KOLLO-972931 format. One record per residue: residue in three letters; residue number from 1; x, y, z of N, C-alpha, C, O in turn. Coordinates in steps of 0.2 Angstrom, whole numbers, plus 5000, padded with zeros to 4 digits. Example, Ala and Ser with C-alpha at 12.3 -4.5 7.8 and 13.67 -1.06 7.14 Angstrom:
<atoms>
+------+-----+------+------+------+------+------+------+------+------+------+------+------+------+
| code | pos |  nc1 |  nc2 |  nc3 | cac1 | cac2 | cac3 |  cc1 |  cc2 |  cc3 |  oc1 |  oc2 |  oc3 |
+------+-----+------+------+------+------+------+------+------+------+------+------+------+------+
|  ala |   1 | 5066 | 4972 | 5039 | 5062 | 4978 | 5039 | 5066 | 4984 | 5039 | 5071 | 4983 | 5042 |
|  ser |   2 | 5064 | 4989 | 5035 | 5068 | 4995 | 5036 | 5064 | 5000 | 5039 | 5067 | 5006 | 5040 |
+------+-----+------+------+------+------+------+------+------+------+------+------+------+------+
</atoms>
This chain:
<atoms>
+------+-----+------+------+------+------+------+------+------+------+------+------+------+------+
| code | pos |  nc1 |  nc2 |  nc3 | cac1 | cac2 | cac3 |  cc1 |  cc2 |  cc3 |  oc1 |  oc2 |  oc3 |
+------+-----+------+------+------+------+------+------+------+------+------+------+------+------+
|  met |   1 | 5005 | 4995 | 5000 | 4999 | 5000 | 5000 | 5003 | 5007 | 5000 | 5002 | 5011 | 4995 |
|  thr |   2 | 5009 | 5007 | 5006 | 5014 | 5012 | 5004 | 5016 | 5011 | 4998 | 5011 | 5014 | 4996 |
|  glu |   3 | 5019 | 5009 | 4992 | 5019 | 5010 | 4987 | 5014 | 5016 | 4984 | 5014 | 5022 | 4984 |
|  thr |   4 | 5010 | 5012 | 4983 | 5003 | 5015 | 4979 | 5002 | 5022 | 4983 | 4999 | 5026 | 4979 |
|  ile |   5 | 5003 | 5025 | 4988 | 5004 | 5030 | 4992 | 5009 | 5035 | 4990 | 5009 | 5041 | 4989 |
|  arg |   6 | 5015 | 5032 | 4989 | 5020 | 5036 | 4986 | 5020 | 5040 | 4980 | 5023 | 5045 | 4979 |
|  glu |   7 | 5015 | 5035 | 4975 | 5014 | 5037 | 4968 | 5010 | 5040 | 4969 | 5012 | 5045 | 4969 |
|  ile |   8 | 5004 | 5040 | 4972 | 4997 | 5047 | 4973 | 5001 | 5052 | 4976 | 4997 | 5057 | 4976 |
|  leu |   9 | 5006 | 5054 | 4978 | 5008 | 5058 | 4984 | 5015 | 5063 | 4977 | 5015 | 5069 | 4977 |
|  lys |  10 | 5019 | 5058 | 4972 | 5021 | 5061 | 4969 | 5017 | 5062 | 4963 | 5020 | 5064 | 4958 |
|  lys |  11 | 5014 | 5062 | 4962 | 5008 | 5066 | 4956 | 5002 | 5072 | 4960 | 5000 | 5077 | 4958 |
|  his |  12 | 5002 | 5070 | 4965 | 4999 | 5076 | 4967 | 4999 | 5080 | 4974 | 4994 | 5082 | 4976 |
|  ala |  13 | 5006 | 5079 | 4975 | 5007 | 5081 | 4983 | 5011 | 5089 | 4981 | 5010 | 5094 | 4985 |
|  asn |  14 | 5016 | 5088 | 4974 | 5020 | 5094 | 4974 | 5024 | 5095 | 4980 | 5024 | 5101 | 4983 |
|  leu |  15 | 5029 | 5091 | 4983 | 5032 | 5093 | 4988 | 5038 | 5093 | 4986 | 5040 | 5088 | 4983 |
|  pro |  16 | 5041 | 5099 | 4988 | 5046 | 5102 | 4984 | 5054 | 5097 | 4985 | 5058 | 5097 | 4981 |
|  ala |  17 | 5055 | 5094 | 4989 | 5059 | 5087 | 4988 | 5058 | 5082 | 4986 | 5063 | 5078 | 4985 |
|  gly |  18 | 5052 | 5081 | 4983 | 5052 | 5074 | 4979 | 5049 | 5070 | 4985 | 5051 | 5070 | 4990 |
|  val |  19 | 5043 | 5066 | 4984 | 5043 | 5058 | 4988 | 5048 | 5052 | 4990 | 5046 | 5049 | 4995 |
|  asp |  20 | 5052 | 5052 | 4986 | 5056 | 5047 | 4987 | 5064 | 5046 | 4991 | 5069 | 5041 | 4992 |
|  asp |  21 | 5063 | 5052 | 4993 | 5068 | 5054 | 4999 | 5065 | 5054 | 5006 | 5069 | 5056 | 5010 |
|  ile |  22 | 5057 | 5053 | 5007 | 5054 | 5054 | 5013 | 5053 | 5047 | 5016 | 5049 | 5043 | 5013 |
|  ala |  23 | 5056 | 5046 | 5022 | 5053 | 5040 | 5026 | 5046 | 5042 | 5029 | 5044 | 5048 | 5030 |
|  asp |  24 | 5042 | 5035 | 5030 | 5036 | 5030 | 5028 | 5034 | 5036 | 5035 | 5028 | 5039 | 5035 |
|  gly |  25 | 5039 | 5037 | 5040 | 5037 | 5040 | 5045 | 5037 | 5048 | 5046 | 5034 | 5051 | 5050 |
|  ala |  26 | 5042 | 5052 | 5041 | 5041 | 5058 | 5040 | 5035 | 5063 | 5039 | 5030 | 5063 | 5035 |
|  asp |  27 | 5036 | 5068 | 5042 | 5030 | 5072 | 5044 | 5031 | 5077 | 5035 | 5035 | 5081 | 5033 |
|  leu |  28 | 5024 | 5075 | 5031 | 5024 | 5079 | 5026 | 5022 | 5086 | 5024 | 5021 | 5089 | 5019 |
|  tyr |  29 | 5020 | 5087 | 5030 | 5018 | 5093 | 5030 | 5026 | 5098 | 5032 | 5028 | 5102 | 5029 |
|  ala |  30 | 5029 | 5096 | 5037 | 5037 | 5098 | 5036 | 5041 | 5098 | 5030 | 5046 | 5101 | 5029 |
|  ala |  31 | 5039 | 5092 | 5026 | 5040 | 5091 | 5018 | 5037 | 5095 | 5014 | 5038 | 5094 | 5008 |
|  gly |  32 | 5032 | 5099 | 5016 | 5030 | 5105 | 5011 | 5024 | 5103 | 5009 | 5021 | 5106 | 5004 |
|  leu |  33 | 5019 | 5097 | 5013 | 5013 | 5096 | 5009 | 5009 | 5104 | 5011 | 5012 | 5108 | 5013 |
|  ser |  34 | 5005 | 5104 | 5009 | 5000 | 5112 | 5008 | 4994 | 5107 | 5011 | 4994 | 5101 | 5012 |
|  ser |  35 | 4988 | 5113 | 5013 | 4981 | 5110 | 5014 | 4977 | 5110 | 5006 | 4973 | 5106 | 5005 |
|  phe |  36 | 4979 | 5113 | 5001 | 4975 | 5110 | 4994 | 4979 | 5104 | 4992 | 4975 | 5101 | 4988 |
|  ala |  37 | 4984 | 5102 | 4992 | 4987 | 5097 | 4990 | 4986 | 5091 | 4994 | 4988 | 5085 | 4992 |
|  ser |  38 | 4984 | 5092 | 5000 | 4982 | 5085 | 5005 | 4974 | 5085 | 5003 | 4971 | 5080 | 5005 |
|  val |  39 | 4972 | 5090 | 4999 | 4965 | 5088 | 4998 | 4966 | 5083 | 4990 | 4963 | 5077 | 4989 |
|  gln |  40 | 4969 | 5086 | 4987 | 4972 | 5081 | 4980 | 4972 | 5075 | 4983 | 4968 | 5070 | 4982 |
|  val |  41 | 4978 | 5074 | 4987 | 4981 | 5068 | 4988 | 4974 | 5064 | 4995 | 4974 | 5059 | 4998 |
|  met |  42 | 4969 | 5067 | 4994 | 4964 | 5062 | 4998 | 4960 | 5062 | 4992 | 4960 | 5056 | 4990 |
|  leu |  43 | 4956 | 5067 | 4987 | 4954 | 5064 | 4980 | 4956 | 5057 | 4977 | 4953 | 5052 | 4976 |
|  ala |  44 | 4964 | 5057 | 4976 | 4967 | 5052 | 4972 | 4965 | 5046 | 4976 | 4963 | 5041 | 4974 |
|  leu |  45 | 4967 | 5047 | 4983 | 4966 | 5039 | 4988 | 4958 | 5036 | 4986 | 4956 | 5031 | 4985 |
|  glu |  46 | 4955 | 5043 | 4986 | 4947 | 5041 | 4984 | 4947 | 5036 | 4979 | 4946 | 5030 | 4981 |
|  glu |  47 | 4948 | 5038 | 4973 | 4949 | 5035 | 4969 | 4950 | 5028 | 4967 | 4947 | 5024 | 4964 |
|  asn |  48 | 4957 | 5030 | 4969 | 4962 | 5024 | 4968 | 4960 | 5018 | 4973 | 4961 | 5012 | 4971 |
|  phe |  49 | 4958 | 5021 | 4978 | 4956 | 5012 | 4983 | 4948 | 5011 | 4984 | 4945 | 5007 | 4987 |
|  asp |  50 | 4945 | 5016 | 4979 | 4936 | 5016 | 4979 | 4935 | 5016 | 4988 | 4934 | 5011 | 4991 |
|  ile |  51 | 4936 | 5023 | 4990 | 4934 | 5023 | 4996 | 4932 | 5031 | 4997 | 4933 | 5036 | 4993 |
|  glu |  52 | 4926 | 5032 | 5005 | 4925 | 5039 | 5003 | 4928 | 5040 | 5011 | 4926 | 5037 | 5016 |
|  phe |  53 | 4934 | 5045 | 5012 | 4934 | 5048 | 5019 | 4928 | 5050 | 5022 | 4924 | 5054 | 5020 |
|  pro |  54 | 4927 | 5046 | 5028 | 4922 | 5050 | 5034 | 4924 | 5058 | 5036 | 4929 | 5060 | 5034 |
|  asp |  55 | 4920 | 5061 | 5038 | 4923 | 5068 | 5041 | 4927 | 5067 | 5047 | 4932 | 5071 | 5048 |
|  asn |  56 | 4926 | 5062 | 5051 | 4929 | 5061 | 5057 | 4938 | 5060 | 5055 | 4942 | 5060 | 5058 |
|  leu |  57 | 4937 | 5060 | 5051 | 4944 | 5057 | 5048 | 4949 | 5064 | 5042 | 4955 | 5064 | 5040 |
|  leu |  58 | 4945 | 5068 | 5041 | 4950 | 5073 | 5038 | 4951 | 5078 | 5041 | 4948 | 5082 | 5042 |
|  asn |  59 | 4957 | 5076 | 5043 | 4961 | 5081 | 5047 | 4968 | 5080 | 5046 | 4971 | 5075 | 5044 |
|  arg |  60 | 4970 | 5085 | 5049 | 4980 | 5084 | 5048 | 4984 | 5079 | 5049 | 4989 | 5079 | 5047 |
|  lys |  61 | 4981 | 5074 | 5056 | 4984 | 5070 | 5058 | 4981 | 5063 | 5052 | 4985 | 5058 | 5054 |
|  ser |  62 | 4978 | 5061 | 5047 | 4975 | 5057 | 5044 | 4981 | 5058 | 5038 | 4981 | 5053 | 5034 |
|  phe |  63 | 4983 | 5062 | 5036 | 4987 | 5064 | 5031 | 4997 | 5065 | 5035 | 5002 | 5066 | 5031 |
|  gln |  64 | 4996 | 5065 | 5040 | 5003 | 5066 | 5040 | 5009 | 5065 | 5040 | 5013 | 5068 | 5041 |
|  ser |  65 | 5009 | 5056 | 5038 | 5013 | 5053 | 5035 | 5011 | 5049 | 5031 | 5005 | 5049 | 5029 |
|  ile |  66 | 5017 | 5045 | 5028 | 5015 | 5039 | 5023 | 5011 | 5036 | 5027 | 5005 | 5036 | 5026 |
|  glu |  67 | 5013 | 5033 | 5033 | 5011 | 5027 | 5037 | 5006 | 5031 | 5039 | 5000 | 5028 | 5038 |
|  ala |  68 | 5004 | 5037 | 5042 | 4997 | 5038 | 5047 | 4990 | 5037 | 5040 | 4985 | 5036 | 5041 |
|  ile |  69 | 4993 | 5039 | 5032 | 4989 | 5037 | 5027 | 4989 | 5032 | 5027 | 4983 | 5031 | 5027 |
|  ala |  70 | 4992 | 5027 | 5026 | 4991 | 5021 | 5026 | 4987 | 5017 | 5031 | 4983 | 5013 | 5030 |
|  arg |  71 | 4988 | 5020 | 5039 | 4984 | 5019 | 5042 | 4975 | 5018 | 5043 | 4971 | 5014 | 5044 |
|  thr |  72 | 4975 | 5026 | 5040 | 4967 | 5029 | 5039 | 4965 | 5025 | 5033 | 4959 | 5025 | 5033 |
|  val |  73 | 4968 | 5022 | 5028 | 4963 | 5018 | 5022 | 4964 | 5012 | 5024 | 4961 | 5008 | 5020 |
|  asp |  74 | 4967 | 5009 | 5028 | 4967 | 5004 | 5030 | 4960 | 5003 | 5035 | 4955 | 4999 | 5034 |
|  ser |  75 | 4959 | 5007 | 5040 | 4954 | 5009 | 5043 | 4947 | 5009 | 5040 | 4943 | 5005 | 5042 |
|  ile |  76 | 4946 | 5013 | 5034 | 4941 | 5014 | 5031 | 4940 | 5006 | 5028 | 4935 | 5002 | 5031 |
|  leu |  77 | 4944 | 5003 | 5024 | 4944 | 4997 | 5022 | 4941 | 4992 | 5026 | 4936 | 4988 | 5025 |
|  asp |  78 | 4944 | 4992 | 5032 | 4943 | 4987 | 5040 | 4937 | 4989 | 5038 | 4934 | 4984 | 5036 |
|  gly |  79 | 4932 | 4994 | 5039 | 4927 | 4997 | 5043 | 4923 | 4995 | 5036 | 4917 | 4993 | 5038 |
|  arg |  80 | 4923 | 4995 | 5029 | 4920 | 4993 | 5025 | 4918 | 4984 | 5024 | 4914 | 4981 | 5020 |
|  lys |  81 | 4923 | 4983 | 5028 | 4920 | 4976 | 5027 | 4916 | 4973 | 5032 | 4911 | 4970 | 5031 |
|  val |  82 | 4917 | 4976 | 5037 | 4911 | 4974 | 5045 | 4905 | 4979 | 5042 | 4900 | 4978 | 5045 |
|  ala |  83 | 4905 | 4982 | 5038 | 4897 | 4986 | 5036 | 4894 | 4982 | 5029 | 4888 | 4984 | 5027 |
+------+-----+------+------+------+------+------+------+------+------+------+------+------+------+
</atoms>
């Protein structure tokens, strides 16, 4: 999943340093992720994983790092299996 997230970040995050050198746990906002770019990333994640982010996960913490994004997407996918 992290490779897919990295590809989405490469296309939509417009990070100044690029994605390849960012550790999975590194702060994406410190690396230059803007609020606008985080929305673009969210929309691409929704399309790629066929999910919808609930309002309670639309926050900075959900997009803080590649690891955080993976956890967030996993939690949505897990919730969908139960529903």
